[in-house]
N, CA, C and O atoms as a Maestro MAE file, in Angstrom:
{
 s_m_m2io_version
 :::
 2.0.0
}

f_m_ct {
 s_m_title
 :::
 protein
 m_atom[292] {
  # First column is atom index #
  i_m_mmod_type
  r_m_x_coord
  r_m_y_coord
  r_m_z_coord
  i_m_residue_number
  s_m_chain_name
  s_m_pdb_residue_name
  s_m_pdb_atom_name
  i_m_atomic_number
  :::
  1 25 103.952 88.990 212.460 1 A "MET " " N  " 7
  2 3 103.526 88.864 213.837 1 A "MET " " CA " 6
  3 2 104.556 88.016 214.578 1 A "MET " " C  " 6
  4 15 104.779 86.861 214.214 1 A "MET " " O  " 8
  5 25 105.172 88.562 215.590 2 A "VAL " " N  " 7
  6 3 106.269 87.919 216.296 2 A "VAL " " CA " 6
  7 2 105.831 86.625 216.969 2 A "VAL " " C  " 6
  8 15 106.537 85.620 216.878 2 A "VAL " " O  " 8
  9 25 104.690 86.624 217.637 3 A "MET " " N  " 7
  10 3 104.250 85.415 218.339 3 A "MET " " CA " 6
  11 2 103.998 84.267 217.368 3 A "MET " " C  " 6
  12 15 104.314 83.118 217.676 3 A "MET " " O  " 8
  13 25 103.437 84.561 216.208 4 A "PHE " " N  " 7
  14 3 103.201 83.524 215.208 4 A "PHE " " CA " 6
  15 2 104.522 82.958 214.697 4 A "PHE " " C  " 6
  16 15 104.661 81.747 214.529 4 A "PHE " " O  " 8
  17 25 105.487 83.836 214.452 5 A "GLU " " N  " 7
  18 3 106.806 83.385 213.994 5 A "GLU " " CA " 6
  19 2 107.456 82.462 215.020 5 A "GLU " " C  " 6
  20 15 108.050 81.447 214.655 5 A "GLU " " O  " 8
  21 25 107.346 82.809 216.302 6 A "LYS " " N  " 7
  22 3 107.912 81.972 217.369 6 A "LYS " " CA " 6
  23 2 107.184 80.637 217.455 6 A "LYS " " C  " 6
  24 15 107.814 79.604 217.679 6 A "LYS " " O  " 8
  25 25 105.869 80.646 217.279 7 A "LEU " " N  " 7
  26 3 105.071 79.417 217.305 7 A "LEU " " CA " 6
  27 2 105.530 78.454 216.214 7 A "LEU " " C  " 6
  28 15 105.620 77.247 216.440 7 A "LEU " " O  " 8
  29 25 105.816 78.989 215.044 8 A "CYS " " N  " 7
  30 3 106.234 78.156 213.912 8 A "CYS " " CA " 6
  31 2 107.655 77.606 214.074 8 A "CYS " " C  " 6
  32 15 108.051 76.705 213.336 8 A "CYS " " O  " 8
  33 25 108.418 78.132 215.021 9 A "GLN " " N  " 7
  34 3 109.785 77.684 215.245 9 A "GLN " " CA " 6
  35 2 109.892 76.619 216.334 9 A "GLN " " C  " 6
  36 15 110.991 76.149 216.629 9 A "GLN " " O  " 8
  37 25 108.781 76.237 216.926 10 A "ILE " " N  " 7
  38 3 108.792 75.247 218.007 10 A "ILE " " CA " 6
  39 2 109.197 73.886 217.454 10 A "ILE " " C  " 6
  40 15 108.812 73.518 216.345 10 A "ILE " " O  " 8
  41 25 109.964 73.155 218.223 11 A "SER " " N  " 7
  42 3 110.383 71.812 217.827 11 A "SER " " CA " 6
  43 2 109.174 70.908 217.683 11 A "SER " " C  " 6
  44 15 108.258 70.955 218.504 11 A "SER " " O  " 8
  45 25 109.166 70.088 216.646 12 A "ASN " " N  " 7
  46 3 108.058 69.159 216.427 12 A "ASN " " CA " 6
  47 2 108.017 68.050 217.474 12 A "ASN " " C  " 6
  48 15 107.051 67.289 217.533 12 A "ASN " " O  " 8
  49 25 109.055 67.951 218.299 13 A "ASN " " N  " 7
  50 3 109.028 67.001 219.415 13 A "ASN " " CA " 6
  51 2 108.062 67.451 220.505 13 A "ASN " " C  " 6
  52 15 107.586 66.631 221.291 13 A "ASN " " O  " 8
  53 25 107.773 68.741 220.556 14 A "LEU " " N  " 7
  54 3 106.860 69.299 221.541 14 A "LEU " " CA " 6
  55 2 105.438 69.189 221.002 14 A "LEU " " C  " 6
  56 15 105.140 69.712 219.928 14 A "LEU " " O  " 8
  57 25 104.573 68.525 221.729 15 A "LYS " " N  " 7
  58 3 103.207 68.282 221.250 15 A "LYS " " CA " 6
  59 2 102.171 69.204 221.877 15 A "LYS " " C  " 6
  60 15 101.092 69.377 221.310 15 A "LYS " " O  " 8
  61 25 102.464 69.804 223.033 16 A "LYS " " N  " 7
  62 3 101.519 70.699 223.699 16 A "LYS " " CA " 6
  63 2 102.245 71.963 224.113 16 A "LYS " " C  " 6
  64 15 103.443 71.943 224.395 16 A "LYS " " O  " 8
  65 25 101.507 73.064 224.146 17 A "LEU " " N  " 7
  66 3 102.099 74.349 224.457 17 A "LEU " " CA " 6
  67 2 101.111 75.187 225.249 17 A "LEU " " C  " 6
  68 15 99.924 75.221 224.924 17 A "LEU " " O  " 8
  69 25 101.585 75.854 226.274 18 A "ILE " " N  " 7
  70 3 100.788 76.824 227.016 18 A "ILE " " CA " 6
  71 2 101.431 78.185 226.796 18 A "ILE " " C  " 6
  72 15 102.632 78.356 227.005 18 A "ILE " " O  " 8
  73 25 100.633 79.140 226.377 19 A "VAL " " N  " 7
  74 3 101.120 80.495 226.162 19 A "VAL " " CA " 6
  75 2 100.488 81.388 227.219 19 A "VAL " " C  " 6
  76 15 99.263 81.445 227.328 19 A "VAL " " O  " 8
  77 25 101.296 82.075 227.988 20 A "VAL " " N  " 7
  78 3 100.796 82.969 229.029 20 A "VAL " " CA " 6
  79 2 100.416 84.295 228.385 20 A "VAL " " C  " 6
  80 15 101.115 84.807 227.510 20 A "VAL " " O  " 8
  81 25 99.301 84.832 228.836 21 A "HIS " " N  " 7
  82 3 98.737 86.042 228.231 21 A "HIS " " CA " 6
  83 2 99.711 87.215 228.255 21 A "HIS " " C  " 6
  84 15 100.350 87.507 229.265 21 A "HIS " " O  " 8
  85 25 99.795 87.850 227.142 22 A "ASN " " N  " 7
  86 3 100.441 89.154 227.022 22 A "ASN " " CA " 6
  87 2 99.737 89.865 225.875 22 A "ASN " " C  " 6
  88 15 98.752 89.345 225.352 22 A "ASN " " O  " 8
  89 25 100.199 91.005 225.482 23 A "GLN " " N  " 7
  90 3 99.481 91.796 224.480 23 A "GLN " " CA " 6
  91 2 99.364 91.117 223.125 23 A "GLN " " C  " 6
  92 15 98.431 91.404 222.375 23 A "GLN " " O  " 8
  93 25 100.291 90.222 222.796 24 A "GLY " " N  " 7
  94 3 100.252 89.576 221.494 24 A "GLY " " CA " 6
  95 2 99.378 88.340 221.420 24 A "GLY " " C  " 6
  96 15 99.102 87.851 220.324 24 A "GLY " " O  " 8
  97 25 98.935 87.823 222.551 25 A "VAL " " N  " 7
  98 3 98.175 86.572 222.541 25 A "VAL " " CA " 6
  99 2 96.823 86.744 221.857 25 A "VAL " " C  " 6
  100 15 96.422 85.881 221.075 25 A "VAL " " O  " 8
  101 25 96.118 87.828 222.129 26 A "THR " " N  " 7
  102 3 94.818 88.043 221.493 26 A "THR " " CA " 6
  103 2 94.970 88.123 219.977 26 A "THR " " C  " 6
  104 15 94.164 87.553 219.242 26 A "THR " " O  " 8
  105 25 95.994 88.823 219.510 27 A "GLN " " N  " 7
  106 3 96.250 88.904 218.065 27 A "GLN " " CA " 6
  107 2 96.543 87.521 217.492 27 A "GLN " " C  " 6
  108 15 96.056 87.171 216.417 27 A "GLN " " O  " 8
  109 25 97.333 86.746 218.208 28 A "LEU " " N  " 7
  110 3 97.664 85.391 217.758 28 A "LEU " " CA " 6
  111 2 96.408 84.533 217.669 28 A "LEU " " C  " 6
  112 15 96.226 83.812 216.688 28 A "LEU " " O  " 8
  113 25 95.546 84.596 218.668 29 A "LEU " " N  " 7
  114 3 94.314 83.804 218.654 29 A "LEU " " CA " 6
  115 2 93.394 84.219 217.519 29 A "LEU " " C  " 6
  116 15 92.790 83.363 216.871 29 A "LEU " " O  " 8
  117 25 93.276 85.513 217.268 30 A "HIS " " N  " 7
  118 3 92.459 85.977 216.138 30 A "HIS " " CA " 6
  119 2 93.021 85.477 214.816 30 A "HIS " " C  " 6
  120 15 92.261 85.181 213.894 30 A "HIS " " O  " 8
  121 25 94.324 85.381 214.713 31 A "PHE " " N  " 7
  122 3 94.958 84.886 213.495 31 A "PHE " " CA " 6
  123 2 94.720 83.387 213.319 31 A "PHE " " C  " 6
  124 15 94.388 82.927 212.227 31 A "PHE " " O  " 8
  125 25 94.895 82.625 214.411 32 A "LEU " " N  " 7
  126 3 94.776 81.172 214.335 32 A "LEU " " CA " 6
  127 2 93.341 80.702 214.154 32 A "LEU " " C  " 6
  128 15 93.091 79.697 213.490 32 A "LEU " " O  " 8
  129 25 92.405 81.424 214.742 33 A "TYR " " N  " 7
  130 3 90.997 81.029 214.633 33 A "TYR " " CA " 6
  131 2 90.128 82.281 214.664 33 A "TYR " " C  " 6
  132 15 89.484 82.555 215.677 33 A "TYR " " O  " 8
  133 25 90.097 83.033 213.589 34 A "PRO " " N  " 7
  134 3 89.465 84.358 213.574 34 A "PRO " " CA " 6
  135 2 87.957 84.372 213.800 34 A "PRO " " C  " 6
  136 15 87.422 85.392 214.236 34 A "PRO " " O  " 8
  137 25 87.267 83.299 213.524 35 A "THR " " N  " 7
  138 3 85.812 83.322 213.645 35 A "THR " " CA " 6
  139 2 85.308 82.992 215.041 35 A "THR " " C  " 6
  140 15 84.120 83.167 215.310 35 A "THR " " O  " 8
  141 25 86.165 82.523 215.939 36 A "LYS " " N  " 7
  142 3 85.711 82.071 217.258 36 A "LYS " " CA " 6
  143 2 86.138 82.978 218.410 36 A "LYS " " C  " 6
  144 15 85.339 83.218 219.315 36 A "LYS " " O  " 8
  145 25 87.343 83.479 218.407 37 A "VAL " " N  " 7
  146 3 87.851 84.237 219.537 37 A "VAL " " CA " 6
  147 2 87.415 85.695 219.414 37 A "VAL " " C  " 6
  148 15 87.869 86.414 218.524 37 A "VAL " " O  " 8
  149 25 86.545 86.117 220.301 38 A "VAL " " N  " 7
  150 3 86.036 87.480 220.253 38 A "VAL " " CA " 6
  151 2 86.803 88.371 221.212 38 A "VAL " " C  " 6
  152 15 87.292 89.431 220.821 38 A "VAL " " O  " 8
  153 25 86.912 87.952 222.463 39 A "HIS " " N  " 7
  154 3 87.621 88.726 223.472 39 A "HIS " " CA " 6
  155 2 88.377 87.761 224.368 39 A "HIS " " C  " 6
  156 15 87.876 86.687 224.702 39 A "HIS " " O  " 8
  157 25 89.565 88.143 224.750 40 A "PHE " " N  " 7
  158 3 90.404 87.270 225.555 40 A "PHE " " CA " 6
  159 2 90.918 88.057 226.746 40 A "PHE " " C  " 6
  160 15 91.742 88.958 226.592 40 A "PHE " " O  " 8
  161 25 90.432 87.719 227.939 41 A "ASP " " N  " 7
  162 3 90.864 88.371 229.168 41 A "ASP " " CA " 6
  163 2 92.142 87.715 229.690 41 A "ASP " " C  " 6
  164 15 92.430 86.569 229.348 41 A "ASP " " O  " 8
  165 25 92.913 88.434 230.520 42 A "PRO " " N  " 7
  166 3 94.145 87.866 231.067 42 A "PRO " " CA " 6
  167 2 93.946 86.564 231.842 42 A "PRO " " C  " 6
  168 15 94.885 85.775 231.947 42 A "PRO " " O  " 8
  169 25 92.772 86.318 232.381 43 A "LEU " " N  " 7
  170 3 92.534 85.101 233.150 43 A "LEU " " CA " 6
  171 2 91.957 83.955 232.315 43 A "LEU " " C  " 6
  172 15 91.765 82.855 232.833 43 A "LEU " " O  " 8
  173 25 91.683 84.193 231.046 44 A "ASP " " N  " 7
  174 3 91.072 83.182 230.191 44 A "ASP " " CA " 6
  175 2 92.083 82.129 229.744 44 A "ASP " " C  " 6
  176 15 93.288 82.372 229.676 44 A "ASP " " O  " 8
  177 25 91.543 80.957 229.443 45 A "MET " " N  " 7
  178 3 92.331 79.898 228.816 45 A "MET " " CA " 6
  179 2 91.600 79.484 227.539 45 A "MET " " C  " 6
  180 15 90.374 79.367 227.524 45 A "MET " " O  " 8
  181 25 92.355 79.267 226.490 46 A "VAL " " N  " 7
  182 3 91.784 78.843 225.214 46 A "VAL " " CA " 6
  183 2 92.512 77.581 224.770 46 A "VAL " " C  " 6
  184 15 93.740 77.508 224.802 46 A "VAL " " O  " 8
  185 25 91.734 76.598 224.358 47 A "HIS " " N  " 7
  186 3 92.284 75.330 223.892 47 A "HIS " " CA " 6
  187 2 92.080 75.282 222.376 47 A "HIS " " C  " 6
  188 15 90.947 75.251 221.896 47 A "HIS " " O  " 8
  189 25 93.175 75.277 221.638 48 A "ILE " " N  " 7
  190 3 93.153 75.176 220.178 48 A "ILE " " CA " 6
  191 2 94.042 74.003 219.797 48 A "ILE " " C  " 6
  192 15 95.153 73.872 220.311 48 A "ILE " " O  " 8
  193 25 93.561 73.155 218.903 49 A "GLU " " N  " 7
  194 3 94.342 72.015 218.431 49 A "GLU " " CA " 6
  195 2 94.710 72.193 216.970 49 A "GLU " " C  " 6
  196 15 94.006 72.847 216.201 49 A "GLU " " O  " 8
  197 25 95.826 71.596 216.615 50 A "PHE " " N  " 7
  198 3 96.302 71.588 215.231 50 A "PHE " " CA " 6
  199 2 96.535 70.121 214.875 50 A "PHE " " C  " 6
  200 15 97.617 69.584 215.109 50 A "PHE " " O  " 8
  201 25 95.541 69.495 214.323 51 A "ASN " " N  " 7
  202 3 95.617 68.065 214.041 51 A "ASN " " CA " 6
  203 2 96.343 67.775 212.734 51 A "ASN " " C  " 6
  204 15 96.001 68.309 211.679 51 A "ASN " " O  " 8
  205 25 97.351 66.916 212.831 52 A "GLY " " N  " 7
  206 3 98.027 66.422 211.635 52 A "GLY " " CA " 6
  207 2 98.981 67.378 210.967 52 A "GLY " " C  " 6
  208 15 99.424 67.119 209.848 52 A "GLY " " O  " 8
  209 25 99.315 68.486 211.625 53 A "ILE " " N  " 7
  210 3 100.279 69.406 211.019 53 A "ILE " " CA " 6
  211 2 101.398 69.695 212.019 53 A "ILE " " C  " 6
  212 15 101.208 69.606 213.232 53 A "ILE " " O  " 8
  213 25 102.548 70.036 211.487 54 A "GLU " " N  " 7
  214 3 103.701 70.385 212.307 54 A "GLU " " CA " 6
  215 2 103.594 71.863 212.682 54 A "GLU " " C  " 6
  216 15 102.831 72.610 212.070 54 A "GLU " " O  " 8
  217 25 104.359 72.279 213.687 55 A "TRP " " N  " 7
  218 3 104.330 73.672 214.131 55 A "TRP " " CA " 6
  219 2 104.632 74.628 212.981 55 A "TRP " " C  " 6
  220 15 103.996 75.675 212.863 55 A "TRP " " O  " 8
  221 25 105.594 74.276 212.137 56 A "ASN " " N  " 7
  222 3 105.972 75.183 211.052 56 A "ASN " " CA " 6
  223 2 104.982 75.169 209.886 56 A "ASN " " C  " 6
  224 15 105.166 75.910 208.920 56 A "ASN " " O  " 8
  225 25 103.944 74.347 209.957 57 A "GLU " " N  " 7
  226 3 102.913 74.298 208.916 57 A "GLU " " CA " 6
  227 2 101.652 75.059 209.311 57 A "GLU " " C  " 6
  228 15 100.694 75.117 208.541 57 A "GLU " " O  " 8
  229 25 101.649 75.640 210.506 58 A "ILE " " N  " 7
  230 3 100.481 76.378 210.973 58 A "ILE " " CA " 6
  231 2 100.282 77.617 210.118 58 A "ILE " " C  " 6
  232 15 101.227 78.356 209.841 58 A "ILE " " O  " 8
  233 25 99.050 77.832 209.707 59 A "THR " " N  " 7
  234 3 98.690 78.998 208.913 59 A "THR " " CA " 6
  235 2 97.444 79.638 209.512 59 A "THR " " C  " 6
  236 15 96.847 79.112 210.451 59 A "THR " " O  " 8
  237 25 97.069 80.765 208.959 60 A "GLU " " N  " 7
  238 3 95.859 81.435 209.416 60 A "GLU " " CA " 6
  239 2 94.663 80.493 209.318 60 A "GLU " " C  " 6
  240 15 94.467 79.822 208.304 60 A "GLU " " O  " 8
  241 25 93.879 80.454 210.371 61 A "ASP " " N  " 7
  242 3 92.655 79.655 210.435 61 A "ASP " " CA " 6
  243 2 92.914 78.144 210.383 61 A "ASP " " C  " 6
  244 15 92.012 77.382 210.036 61 A "ASP " " O  " 8
  245 25 94.132 77.701 210.722 62 A "SER " " N  " 7
  246 3 94.415 76.265 210.706 62 A "SER " " CA " 6
  247 2 94.124 75.597 212.043 62 A "SER " " C  " 6
  248 15 94.142 74.370 212.146 62 A "SER " " O  " 8
  249 25 93.854 76.404 213.067 63 A "GLY " " N  " 7
  250 3 93.559 75.850 214.377 63 A "GLY " " CA " 6
  251 2 92.123 75.376 214.496 63 A "GLY " " C  " 6
  252 15 91.222 75.900 213.841 63 A "GLY " " O  " 8
  253 25 91.925 74.380 215.339 64 A "ILE " " N  " 7
  254 3 90.589 73.873 215.636 64 A "ILE " " CA " 6
  255 2 90.259 74.336 217.050 64 A "ILE " " C  " 6
  256 15 90.865 73.873 218.017 64 A "ILE " " O  " 8
  257 25 89.296 75.249 217.170 65 A "PHE " " N  " 7
  258 3 88.918 75.789 218.468 65 A "PHE " " CA " 6
  259 2 88.184 74.716 219.258 65 A "PHE " " C  " 6
  260 15 87.183 74.175 218.789 65 A "PHE " " O  " 8
  261 25 88.672 74.405 220.450 66 A "ILE " " N  " 7
  262 3 88.052 73.399 221.299 66 A "ILE " " CA " 6
  263 2 87.170 74.066 222.353 66 A "ILE " " C  " 6
  264 15 85.985 73.752 222.462 66 A "ILE " " O  " 8
  265 25 87.752 74.991 223.133 67 A "ARG " " N  " 7
  266 3 86.942 75.698 224.129 67 A "ARG " " CA " 6
  267 2 87.698 76.886 224.695 67 A "ARG " " C  " 6
  268 15 88.921 76.985 224.597 67 A "ARG " " O  " 8
  269 25 86.929 77.779 225.287 68 A "ARG " " N  " 7
  270 3 87.455 78.927 226.025 68 A "ARG " " CA " 6
  271 2 86.928 78.834 227.444 68 A "ARG " " C  " 6
  272 15 85.733 78.629 227.654 68 A "ARG " " O  " 8
  273 25 87.808 78.982 228.416 69 A "VAL " " N  " 7
  274 3 87.410 78.975 229.814 69 A "VAL " " CA " 6
  275 2 87.724 80.340 230.390 69 A "VAL " " C  " 6
  276 15 88.869 80.792 230.362 69 A "VAL " " O  " 8
  277 25 86.693 80.995 230.914 70 A "SER " " N  " 7
  278 3 86.862 82.313 231.502 70 A "SER " " CA " 6
  279 2 86.605 82.232 233.003 70 A "SER " " C  " 6
  280 15 85.588 81.686 233.429 70 A "SER " " O  " 8
  281 25 87.501 82.760 233.788 71 A "PHE " " N  " 7
  282 3 87.334 82.784 235.226 71 A "PHE " " CA " 6
  283 2 86.516 83.990 235.685 71 A "PHE " " C  " 6
  284 15 86.229 84.134 236.873 71 A "PHE " " O  " 8
  285 25 86.149 84.839 234.758 72 A "ARG " " N  " 7
  286 3 85.305 86.001 235.082 72 A "ARG " " CA " 6
  287 2 83.826 85.667 235.006 72 A "ARG " " C  " 6
  288 15 83.001 86.389 235.564 72 A "ARG " " O  " 8
  289 25 83.480 84.591 234.328 73 A "ASP " " N  " 7
  290 3 82.061 84.205 234.175 73 A "ASP " " CA " 6
  291 2 81.535 83.600 235.468 73 A "ASP " " C  " 6
  292 15 80.368 83.215 235.539 73 A "ASP " " O  " 8
  :::
 }
 m_bond[291] {
  # First column is bond index #
  i_m_from
  i_m_to
  i_m_order
  :::
  1 1 2 1
  2 2 3 1
  3 3 4 2
  4 3 5 1
  5 5 6 1
  6 6 7 1
  7 7 8 2
  8 7 9 1
  9 9 10 1
  10 10 11 1
  11 11 12 2
  12 11 13 1
  13 13 14 1
  14 14 15 1
  15 15 16 2
  16 15 17 1
  17 17 18 1
  18 18 19 1
  19 19 20 2
  20 19 21 1
  21 21 22 1
  22 22 23 1
  23 23 24 2
  24 23 25 1
  25 25 26 1
  26 26 27 1
  27 27 28 2
  28 27 29 1
  29 29 30 1
  30 30 31 1
  31 31 32 2
  32 31 33 1
  33 33 34 1
  34 34 35 1
  35 35 36 2
  36 35 37 1
  37 37 38 1
  38 38 39 1
  39 39 40 2
  40 39 41 1
  41 41 42 1
  42 42 43 1
  43 43 44 2
  44 43 45 1
  45 45 46 1
  46 46 47 1
  47 47 48 2
  48 47 49 1
  49 49 50 1
  50 50 51 1
  51 51 52 2
  52 51 53 1
  53 53 54 1
  54 54 55 1
  55 55 56 2
  56 55 57 1
  57 57 58 1
  58 58 59 1
  59 59 60 2
  60 59 61 1
  61 61 62 1
  62 62 63 1
  63 63 64 2
  64 63 65 1
  65 65 66 1
  66 66 67 1
  67 67 68 2
  68 67 69 1
  69 69 70 1
  70 70 71 1
  71 71 72 2
  72 71 73 1
  73 73 74 1
  74 74 75 1
  75 75 76 2
  76 75 77 1
  77 77 78 1
  78 78 79 1
  79 79 80 2
  80 79 81 1
  81 81 82 1
  82 82 83 1
  83 83 84 2
  84 83 85 1
  85 85 86 1
  86 86 87 1
  87 87 88 2
  88 87 89 1
  89 89 90 1
  90 90 91 1
  91 91 92 2
  92 91 93 1
  93 93 94 1
  94 94 95 1
  95 95 96 2
  96 95 97 1
  97 97 98 1
  98 98 99 1
  99 99 100 2
  100 99 101 1
  101 101 102 1
  102 102 103 1
  103 103 104 2
  104 103 105 1
  105 105 106 1
  106 106 107 1
  107 107 108 2
  108 107 109 1
  109 109 110 1
  110 110 111 1
  111 111 112 2
  112 111 113 1
  113 113 114 1
  114 114 115 1
  115 115 116 2
  116 115 117 1
  117 117 118 1
  118 118 119 1
  119 119 120 2
  120 119 121 1
  121 121 122 1
  122 122 123 1
  123 123 124 2
  124 123 125 1
  125 125 126 1
  126 126 127 1
  127 127 128 2
  128 127 129 1
  129 129 130 1
  130 130 131 1
  131 131 132 2
  132 131 133 1
  133 133 134 1
  134 134 135 1
  135 135 136 2
  136 135 137 1
  137 137 138 1
  138 138 139 1
  139 139 140 2
  140 139 141 1
  141 141 142 1
  142 142 143 1
  143 143 144 2
  144 143 145 1
  145 145 146 1
  146 146 147 1
  147 147 148 2
  148 147 149 1
  149 149 150 1
  150 150 151 1
  151 151 152 2
  152 151 153 1
  153 153 154 1
  154 154 155 1
  155 155 156 2
  156 155 157 1
  157 157 158 1
  158 158 159 1
  159 159 160 2
  160 159 161 1
  161 161 162 1
  162 162 163 1
  163 163 164 2
  164 163 165 1
  165 165 166 1
  166 166 167 1
  167 167 168 2
  168 167 169 1
  169 169 170 1
  170 170 171 1
  171 171 172 2
  172 171 173 1
  173 173 174 1
  174 174 175 1
  175 175 176 2
  176 175 177 1
  177 177 178 1
  178 178 179 1
  179 179 180 2
  180 179 181 1
  181 181 182 1
  182 182 183 1
  183 183 184 2
  184 183 185 1
  185 185 186 1
  186 186 187 1
  187 187 188 2
  188 187 189 1
  189 189 190 1
  190 190 191 1
  191 191 192 2
  192 191 193 1
  193 193 194 1
  194 194 195 1
  195 195 196 2
  196 195 197 1
  197 197 198 1
  198 198 199 1
  199 199 200 2
  200 199 201 1
  201 201 202 1
  202 202 203 1
  203 203 204 2
  204 203 205 1
  205 205 206 1
  206 206 207 1
  207 207 208 2
  208 207 209 1
  209 209 210 1
  210 210 211 1
  211 211 212 2
  212 211 213 1
  213 213 214 1
  214 214 215 1
  215 215 216 2
  216 215 217 1
  217 217 218 1
  218 218 219 1
  219 219 220 2
  220 219 221 1
  221 221 222 1
  222 222 223 1
  223 223 224 2
  224 223 225 1
  225 225 226 1
  226 226 227 1
  227 227 228 2
  228 227 229 1
  229 229 230 1
  230 230 231 1
  231 231 232 2
  232 231 233 1
  233 233 234 1
  234 234 235 1
  235 235 236 2
  236 235 237 1
  237 237 238 1
  238 238 239 1
  239 239 240 2
  240 239 241 1
  241 241 242 1
  242 242 243 1
  243 243 244 2
  244 243 245 1
  245 245 246 1
  246 246 247 1
  247 247 248 2
  248 247 249 1
  249 249 250 1
  250 250 251 1
  251 251 252 2
  252 251 253 1
  253 253 254 1
  254 254 255 1
  255 255 256 2
  256 255 257 1
  257 257 258 1
  258 258 259 1
  259 259 260 2
  260 259 261 1
  261 261 262 1
  262 262 263 1
  263 263 264 2
  264 263 265 1
  265 265 266 1
  266 266 267 1
  267 267 268 2
  268 267 269 1
  269 269 270 1
  270 270 271 1
  271 271 272 2
  272 271 273 1
  273 273 274 1
  274 274 275 1
  275 275 276 2
  276 275 277 1
  277 277 278 1
  278 278 279 1
  279 279 280 2
  280 279 281 1
  281 281 282 1
  282 282 283 1
  283 283 284 2
  284 283 285 1
  285 285 286 1
  286 286 287 1
  287 287 288 2
  288 287 289 1
  289 289 290 1
  290 290 291 1
  291 291 292 2
  :::
 }
}
């Protein structure tokens, strides 16, 4: 998955990241937190944290889902 590979290449100096929606974002979210993200609209924002791990240590289901904000609701 290209987006996951790019995520793992981010410098560890960077502590926060915003990813703008495109076709790969939903796949990335399902990979990072498969039990929480059901549907992701282009206007949605999802907050996922990775506590205590570096970008290159991220694995499937390693994210901590904080919240989803939908502007359609």
